[in-house]
C-alpha angles and dihedrals in degrees: 000000000000124000097250115151113244116253116245113261124243088251091057090051092051091050090054091051092047092048093049091048092049093051092047091050092051094046102038109014119224093337090054090050091056091046093047092050091050091050091054102036099028128236116278111248114245113254128202117235112251118254117258114254116257091247095051108132115264110224090220092067090080093064132080103261120247094002132121131189091244092054091051096047092044092052092047091048088055088056092052100266126139116209133200134175119253127211115249139187118270109275093018122115117270115256139209121188117207122194128191106249111245092003096112091236093295093126122037140159130206124202119204115195145154097205141348093283098032108078112173101186147348110214120187123193128191129189108209121190119218093244093048111113097172126108093239095128095043093046091050092049093046089053090053091049089051090053100042097042097042092118095045125100117272091250091056092049091050091049091052093048092050091048093050091048090054097051108025097084103024108089091170092061093060114058111237111267093010133095142222122220136197139160128231115184108312094339129094115212120200122184121191135171138196115194129197134217092256091058096257117130141189116222123196129193116195117195119186141136112296 
């Protein structure tokens, strides 16, 4: 056996900390307690937060690029829509509902957004009666495409217009209750339809960031 001095036990260390903290509390109150603890344990050195990796998701990628709420409502107003804000649950996106004036609610648009310059989606709905042979739904959807894809390249806008033209009036192409999806530029387009026994149908076009 060598003559090495025994190391202090963990219990002894804890007793030292407790004694120092007690003395500091008596002498200096709460401030002394903090100081005494720091003297015994040592103050943690400040550390800089690490830089975010280059591929860290940018929050703005969830919004329609180059679009504001005012631009959407102004464009819709020019097409004869009247918009109003809707109440939402805390934490949910803000909403504005826009109805075609004099259209009996057949054509409507909903704007989902987090702020004036953070538009999540433009969703257009159209109620089409079986005997209706007009292009009301397609025209409404094409207007929405024009608004939402205003900042996209011409080729992307043309692709979106052609896709809408194909599906907007063909209820047989879209299986009832299902949806078809495509992408044009940075925008995802989703078309869905719900048909009724009398032949009427509700079409919906959802435009949001891909």
